[in-house]
C-alpha positions in Angstrom: 123.8 164.0 136.3 126.8 161.9 135.3 126.7 158.7 133.3 130.1 157.1 134.1 128.9 153.7 133.1 128.2 154.9 129.6 131.7 156.4 129.0 133.0 155.0 125.7 136.7 155.3 125.3 139.9 153.3 124.7 139.5 151.5 128.0 136.3 149.9 126.8 137.9 148.2 123.8 138.8 144.6 124.5 140.6 142.1 122.4 139.9 138.4 123.0 142.1 135.5 122.2 140.7 132.9 119.8 139.8 130.5 122.6 138.4 133.3 124.9 136.0 134.3 122.2 134.8 130.7 121.8 134.1 130.4 125.5 132.3 133.8 125.5 130.2 133.0 122.5 130.0 129.2 122.3 126.8 129.2 120.3 128.5 130.8 117.3 130.8 127.7 117.1 128.9 124.7 118.2 125.2 125.8 118.1 123.4 124.7 121.3 125.1 123.8 124.6 122.7 121.4 126.3 123.3 118.5 128.7 123.5 115.5 126.3 119.8 114.7 126.2 119.5 115.8 122.6 121.7 114.4 119.7 122.5 118.0 118.6 123.8 119.1 122.1 127.2 120.6 122.2 129.1 117.7 123.7 128.3 115.6 120.6 129.4 118.4 118.4 132.7 118.4 120.2 133.1 114.7 119.7 132.1 115.0 116.1 134.7 117.7 115.5 137.5 115.5 116.7 136.2 112.4 114.8 135.9 114.6 111.6 139.7 115.1 111.7 140.2 111.4 111.6 137.6 111.0 108.8 139.4 113.7 106.8 142.6 111.7 107.1 140.8 108.6 105.8 139.3 110.6 102.9 142.9 111.6 102.0 143.9 107.9 102.0 145.7 108.0 105.4 144.5 105.7 108.2 141.6 103.2 108.1 140.8 103.0 111.8 139.5 105.5 114.4 139.1 104.4 118.0 136.6 106.2 120.3 136.2 105.8 124.0 133.9 107.6 126.5 134.7 107.3 130.2 132.0 107.1 132.9 133.1 110.5 134.2 132.5 112.1 130.7 136.0 112.1 129.4 136.6 111.3 125.7 139.5 109.6 123.9 139.8 109.6 120.1 142.8 108.0 118.3 143.2 108.1 114.5 146.0 106.6 112.4 146.3 109.3 109.8 149.4 111.4 109.1 149.5 113.1 112.5 149.5 116.9 113.0 152.9 118.4 112.0 154.8 118.4 115.3 156.1 122.0 115.1 152.6 123.4 114.6 150.7 121.2 117.1 149.9 124.0 119.6 148.8 126.5 116.9 146.6 123.9 115.2 144.5 123.3 118.3 144.5 126.8 119.8 144.7 129.5 117.1 141.7 130.1 114.9 142.3 130.0 111.1 145.4 127.9 111.5 145.5 124.5 109.9 146.4 122.5 106.8 142.8 122.4 105.5 143.3 125.7 103.8 145.9 123.9 101.6 144.1 121.9 98.9 147.2 119.9 98.2 147.1 118.5 101.8 143.3 118.3 102.1 141.3 118.1 98.8 138.0 117.4 100.6 137.6 118.4 104.2 134.7 119.1 106.5 136.6 121.5 108.8 137.7 124.1 106.3 137.1 127.1 108.6 139.9 125.9 111.0 137.7 126.2 114.1 136.6 122.7 115.1 139.4 121.4 117.3 139.9 124.9 118.7 136.3 124.9 119.9 136.8 121.5 121.6 140.0 122.8 123.3 138.3 126.0 124.5 135.2 124.3 125.8 137.0 121.5 127.7 138.0 121.4 131.3 141.1 119.5 130.2 142.3 119.0 126.6 145.3 116.9 125.7 146.5 116.3 122.1 149.4 114.1 121.0 150.7 113.7 117.5 152.8 110.8 116.3 154.9 111.2 113.1 157.7 109.0 111.8 159.1 107.9 115.2 158.6 111.2 117.0 155.8 112.7 119.0 154.6 116.1 120.3 152.2 116.5 123.2 150.3 119.6 124.5 148.0 119.9 127.5 145.4 122.7 128.0 143.1 123.6 130.8 140.0 125.7 129.9 141.9 126.6 126.7 145.1 127.7 128.5 148.3 125.9 127.5 149.8 124.2 130.6 152.6 122.0 129.3 154.4 120.8 126.1 156.5 117.8 125.5 158.4 116.3 122.5 160.4 113.1 122.1 160.8 109.8 120.4 158.0 107.3 120.0 157.3 103.8 118.7 153.6 104.5 118.2 152.0 104.4 114.7 151.5 107.7 112.9 148.3 109.6 113.8 146.7 111.8 116.4 145.4 111.2 119.9 142.9 113.7 121.4 141.7 113.3 125.0 139.3 115.9 126.4 136.6 116.4 129.0 133.8 118.9 128.3 133.9 121.8 130.8 131.0 121.4 133.4 130.9 125.2 133.6 129.8 125.2 130.0 127.8 122.0 130.0 126.2 121.6 133.5 125.2 118.0 134.5 126.0 116.6 131.1 126.1 112.9 130.3 126.9 111.2 127.0 124.1 109.1 125.5 125.9 106.2 124.0 123.0 105.4 121.6 123.4 108.9 120.1 127.1 108.2 119.5 126.4 104.8 118.0 123.9 106.3 115.5 126.5 108.9 114.5 129.2 106.3 114.0 126.9 104.2 111.9 126.5 107.1 109.5 130.2 107.8 109.4 130.7 104.1 108.4 128.0 104.2 105.7 129.4 107.1 103.9 133.1 106.2 104.3 133.1 102.6 102.9 136.2 100.8 104.2 136.6 102.9 107.4 136.6 101.1 110.8 135.2 103.0 113.8 135.7 101.2 117.1 133.6 102.2 120.1 132.8 100.3 123.3 134.1 97.1 121.9 131.8 97.4 118.8 133.2 98.0 115.3 131.2 100.1 112.8 132.1 99.2 109.2 130.5 99.4 105.8 131.6 97.7 102.6 129.0 99.1 100.2 128.6 102.6 101.6 125.3 104.3 101.1 123.9 101.1 99.6 124.3 99.5 103.1 122.6 102.5 104.7 119.6 102.3 102.3 119.3 98.5 102.9 119.3 99.1 106.6 116.7 101.9 106.4 114.3 100.2 103.9 114.7 96.5 104.7 111.5 94.7 103.9 109.8 97.9 102.6 111.6 98.6 99.3 109.8 97.8 96.0 113.0 96.9 94.2 116.7 96.6 94.8 118.1 100.1 95.5 119.8 102.0 92.6 123.3 102.9 93.5 126.1 105.0 92.0 129.5 106.1 93.3 132.5 108.0 91.9 135.2 110.2 93.4 133.0 113.2 94.2 129.4 111.9 94.5 127.6 108.8 95.7 123.9 108.2 95.8 121.4 105.4 96.3 117.6 105.4 96.3 114.6 103.1 96.2 110.8 103.5 96.2 108.7 102.2 99.1 105.0 102.2 99.9 105.5 104.9 102.5 104.0 108.4 102.2 106.2 111.3 101.3 110.0 111.2 100.7 112.9 110.7 103.0 116.6 111.6 102.4 119.9 111.2 104.1 122.4 113.8 102.8 126.1 114.2 103.5 129.0 116.5 102.6 132.7 115.5 103.0 131.8 112.8 105.5 129.3 114.7 107.7 125.6 114.4 108.0 123.7 117.5 106.8 120.3 117.0 108.4 118.8 120.1 106.9 120.0 119.2 103.4 121.1 122.0 101.2 122.1 122.5 97.5 123.4 119.0 97.1 120.1 117.5 98.2 117.9 119.8 96.1 120.1 119.1 93.1 119.9 115.3 93.7 116.0 115.5 93.8 116.0 117.5 90.5 118.4 115.1 88.8 116.3 112.1 89.9 113.2 113.7 88.3 115.0 114.5 85.1 116.7 111.1 84.8 113.4 109.2 85.1 111.6 111.6 82.7 114.4 111.3 80.2 114.2 107.5 80.3 110.4 107.4 80.2 110.1 110.1 77.5 107.4 111.7 79.6 107.0 114.7 82.0 106.0 113.0 85.2 105.2 115.4 88.1 108.1 115.6 90.6 105.6 114.8 93.5 104.7 111.6 91.8 108.3 110.6 91.0 109.5 111.1 94.5 106.5 109.8 96.4 107.7 107.0 98.7 111.4 107.5 97.8 114.0 106.8 100.4 117.3 108.2 99.2 120.9 109.0 100.3 123.4 111.3 98.7 126.9 112.1 99.7 129.1 114.7 97.9 132.7 115.8 98.3 133.2 119.5 97.8 136.6 121.2 97.7 135.4 124.4 99.5 132.1 123.7 101.3 130.0 126.6 102.5 127.9 125.7 105.5 125.3 127.8 107.2 127.0 127.4 110.6 129.9 125.6 112.3 127.5 122.7 113.1 127.3 122.1 109.3 123.7 121.2 109.1 123.0 122.7 105.6 125.2 123.2 102.5 125.0 126.5 100.8 127.3 126.1 97.7 125.4 127.1 94.5 128.1 126.4 92.0 127.9 122.6 92.5 124.2 122.4 91.6 124.3 122.0 87.8 127.1 119.4 88.0 125.1 117.2 90.5 121.9 117.5 88.5 123.7 116.4 85.3 125.4 113.4 87.0 122.3 112.1 88.7 120.2 112.6 85.6 122.6 110.7 83.3 123.3 107.9 85.7 119.7 107.3 86.7 118.6 107.3 83.0 121.5 105.0 82.0 120.7 102.6 84.9 117.1 102.3 83.9 118.0 101.6 80.2 120.3 98.8 81.4 117.8 97.3 83.9 114.5 97.1 82.1 112.7 94.9 84.6 113.6 97.2 87.5 112.7 100.2 85.3 109.1 98.8 84.9 108.7 98.7 88.7 109.9 102.3 89.0 107.5 103.5 86.3 104.6 101.5 87.7 105.1 103.0 91.1 105.2 106.5 89.7 102.0 106.0 87.7 100.3 104.5 90.8 101.3 107.6 92.8 99.9 109.8 90.0 96.6 108.0 90.1 96.3 108.3 93.8 97.2 112.0 93.7 94.5 112.6 91.1 91.9 110.6 93.1 92.8 112.7 96.2 92.4 116.1 94.4 88.6 116.2 94.7 88.9 114.9 98.3 91.3 117.6 99.2 89.1 120.2 97.5 86.1 119.1 99.5 88.0 119.1 102.7 89.3 122.7 102.1 85.9 123.9 101.2 84.4 122.3 104.3 87.1 123.9 106.5 86.4 127.4 105.0 82.7 127.0 105.9 83.5 126.1 109.5 85.9 129.1 110.2 88.7 131.0 108.7 90.8 129.9 111.6 91.3 126.4 113.0 88.8 126.2 115.9 90.9 123.9 118.1 94.1 125.9 117.7 95.3 128.7 120.1 98.2 129.9 117.9 101.3 131.7 119.0 102.6 134.9 117.5 106.1 133.9 116.5 106.8 131.4 113.7 110.1 130.6 111.9 110.4 131.3 108.2 109.5 128.1 106.3 112.6 126.0 105.5 114.9 128.2 107.5 116.3 127.5 111.0 115.1 129.6 113.9 117.5 132.3 115.2 119.7 130.9 118.0 117.8 130.5 121.2 114.4 131.2 119.7 112.1 128.2 119.1 108.4 127.9 118.9 106.3 124.9 119.7 102.8 123.5 119.6 101.3 121.3 122.3 98.8 118.6 121.2 96.6 118.1 124.3 93.6 116.0 125.2 90.4 117.6 126.4 89.4 121.1 127.5 90.6 120.9 131.1 94.2 120.0 130.1 94.3 122.5 127.2 92.9 125.2 129.6 95.8 124.8 132.0 98.4 125.0 129.2 96.7 127.9 127.5 96.6 129.9 130.8 100.3 129.0 131.6 101.9 129.2 128.1 104.0 131.9 126.6 101.7 133.2 123.8 104.7 134.5 121.8 106.2 131.0 121.2 103.8 128.4 122.5 100.6 127.3 120.6 98.0 124.8 121.8 95.9 122.4 119.8 93.1 120.8 121.8 92.0 117.3 120.7 88.2 116.6 121.1 88.7 113.0 122.2 90.6 109.9 121.2 92.0 110.4 117.7 91.1 107.9 114.9 93.5 105.0 114.5 94.8 105.6 111.0 97.1 102.6 110.8 96.7 101.0 107.4 94.3 103.7 106.2 94.8 105.4 102.8 95.8 109.1 102.6 92.2 110.0 101.7 91.2 109.2 105.3 93.3 112.1 106.5 91.1 114.5 104.5 87.9 112.9 105.7 88.7 113.1 109.4 88.1 116.6 110.7 90.6 116.4 113.6 93.5 114.9 111.6 92.9 117.4 108.8 92.9 120.3 111.3 96.2 119.1 112.8 97.8 119.0 109.3 96.5 122.5 108.6 97.7 123.8 112.0 101.2 122.5 111.2 101.0 123.6 107.5 102.5 120.4 106.3 100.0 119.4 103.6 102.2 120.4 100.7 105.6 120.0 102.2 107.2 119.1 105.6 109.6 122.0 104.9 106.7 124.4 105.6 106.3 123.2 109.2 105.3 126.2 111.3 106.7 125.0 114.5 110.2 123.9 115.7 108.7 121.4 118.1 105.5 119.3 118.1 104.9 118.3 121.7 102.4 115.6 122.7 100.9 116.4 126.1 98.6 113.8 127.5 97.6 112.4 130.9 99.9 109.8 132.4 97.1 107.3 132.7 96.0 104.4 130.4 93.7 106.7 128.3 96.4 109.3 128.0 99.0 106.7 126.8 96.5 105.4 124.3 95.9 108.9 122.9 99.7 109.4 122.7 100.0 106.2 120.7 97.2 107.2 118.3 98.9 110.6 117.6 102.3 109.0 117.1 100.6 106.5 114.7 99.2 109.5 112.7 102.7 111.1 112.4 104.5 107.8 111.6 101.9 106.7 109.1 101.5 109.9 107.1 104.3 112.3 108.1 107.2 110.0 109.0 109.8 112.7 108.1 108.6 114.9 111.0 109.8 112.1 113.4 113.0 111.4 111.5 113.9 115.1 111.6 113.5 115.3 115.3 110.4 117.6 115.5 108.2 115.3 117.6 108.4 115.2 121.4 106.5 113.9 124.5 106.0 116.3 127.4 106.8 114.7 130.8 104.7 116.1 133.6 104.8 115.3 137.3 102.7 112.4 138.6 103.1 113.4 142.3 103.4 116.6 144.3 105.2 116.1 147.7 105.3 119.0 150.1 105.5 120.2 153.6 105.2 123.7 155.0 108.7 124.7 153.8 109.2 123.0 150.5 107.4 121.4 147.5 108.9 118.7 145.2 107.3 117.5 142.0 108.0 113.9 141.1 107.9 112.1 137.8 108.1 108.5 139.1 107.3 106.4 142.2 111.0 106.3 142.9 111.3 110.1 143.0 108.2 110.3 145.2 109.7 107.9 147.7 113.0 109.9 147.8 111.1 113.2 148.1 108.9 111.9 151.0 112.0 110.7 152.9 113.7 114.0 152.4 110.8 116.2 153.5 109.6 114.0 156.4 113.0 114.2 158.1 114.1 111.7 160.8 113.5 110.9 164.5 112.0 113.7 166.6 112.3 116.1 163.7 109.8 114.2 161.5 107.4 116.5 159.8 104.0 115.8 158.2 104.2 115.4 154.4 101.3 115.9 152.0 101.4 113.7 148.8 99.1 114.6 145.9 98.7 112.3 142.8 97.8 114.2 139.6 95.3 112.0 137.7 95.4 114.3 134.7 96.9 117.5 133.3 93.7 119.4 134.1 94.3 118.9 137.9 97.6 120.9 137.8 96.8 124.6 138.3 98.0 127.0 135.6 100.4 128.6 138.1 102.0 125.2 138.7 101.9 124.2 135.1 103.9 127.3 134.0 107.1 125.8 135.4 106.5 122.5 133.6 106.4 124.1 130.1 109.0 126.8 130.9 112.7 126.8 130.0 113.4 123.7 132.2 110.5 121.6 130.8 111.2 117.8 130.5 110.8 116.6 126.9 111.4 113.2 125.5 112.3 113.2 121.8 110.5 110.6 119.7 113.1 108.7 117.8 113.3 105.7 115.4 116.5 104.0 114.7 115.7 103.0 111.1 112.7 103.5 108.8 112.3 99.8 108.4 111.3 99.6 112.1 108.2 101.7 111.6 105.9 99.1 109.8 106.8 96.5 112.4 106.2 98.8 115.4 102.9 100.1 114.0 101.6 96.6 113.1 102.4 95.3 116.6 101.0 98.2 118.7 98.2 99.5 116.4 97.3 96.5 114.2 94.8 93.7 114.7 97.1 91.3 116.6 95.2 91.9 119.9 96.1 88.5 121.6 99.8 89.0 121.0 99.7 92.6 122.2 97.7 91.6 125.3 100.2 88.8 126.1 103.1 91.2 125.7 101.5 93.9 127.9 100.7 91.4 130.7 104.2 89.9 130.6 105.8 93.4 131.0 103.3 94.9 133.4 104.9 96.4 136.5 
């Protein structure tokens, strides 16, 4: 027997160019690919990498404006007014990995893109990539197709110094992609907040902040903060924070101009410095949980050589900066409180109130845990999955687990039968959840169902211990189902707001209609889709065929065999998102509060 396919010799060794390797293993460089329906999809990472270069120029004092445009066909144009890429190295800087000025600390003291990969990844993953650099009356231009250089040009120019990048993500890498302009706007807002003085122009709208992180905090906590935010800024660190009446703690952390949504060393150091600063001022040893309860904070640091967990820069890993950040935050917080005694009293009052509430809750928590142990060692409504990510660490690429929160036994039965038991868990609600809006935290421990959800997710002590990558609300598409959905969302927004802010909560979209003939079946998610499917399957004239249309009244009516495709790799998920924290109280008050006449009037006015 011969095994020619297994022959291992010199002919099997292959050397890839920089851009070939990026196209072969895109996940190593930009994380997920996606189609633009999620803010972390690859097309937004490509846009971010190009904008980052303009931000780096601003940080170095060159160029105060970045212009961004996205065409209807998915093309992108980014123009900065920095120093421009050195003309003689233009091609290398956008096509050869580990080439760039960001290794030279004289040229770039604080840069996001230190690994020299960003723009190369954009080039490699674009159908067409064009870069033009303008420097001191001259220009150089290069055009690439799928990472391959097509043409170069040099000459004289009257344009202002800077760099123009135009690219179109390759549909072969990003099938059926579209840019969500709201995702882009949110990213540009953050760029503006942490780069005070930088103008970002997009779709005729200018994003600009004069006060930096203080503006961010004002926007996020407007109407909910207990006092004017405390703010500090120097050349390498900026932070701002304020207490609110919300549960838990919420932070926005940044490194060298980019948002680190998973935090890292700088965030943990800021939290420690905040605790030490307040304790130093008060001359007491408050518990960290009490000091940070209700805090909304933002911290941005500039690091000469940042170490990120991946090219997508979600989490900072530098350990050498920790002590310095702790010391600065401690000293500045303590000094601020000494200078502002009235504000300091509000801070201490809030901490003491949090301590009292925590102590009052201790016996309630103890009783709830004892009661849960008597019922069962396991959570009775939970059908768990086998795989869970390590707490506080991102899941390996391509491997995510999820939990479906469903209503009733029939719906959960379909999902349990159709699910992948390795990565998909199911929690079955007994009925309509309790409306917790305006209820104290003790209510969470006295309500069996809500307490069981918290235990299933393992978020009692910390959101960082979440056992699932995605929390998916799966309810019927009728009035009762929508009401249950709102009650679950109220539970998360009221007690565990950070789960929503971090993008863990989703809504499962399931088909409302099944349209079929003898040859084909089409599942439809709206009346419009049903009408189109009916026309397609019925045919025209003498070739008209009978069409069967079934309306699913609930999830339990969909057979497990059918349901499997709706919770498979192509499942339709709608991520629950809130623009700012300050929106939450207003939304909950309107939809879940006691203003029944106003709500009824709104619903009737918008009823279709």
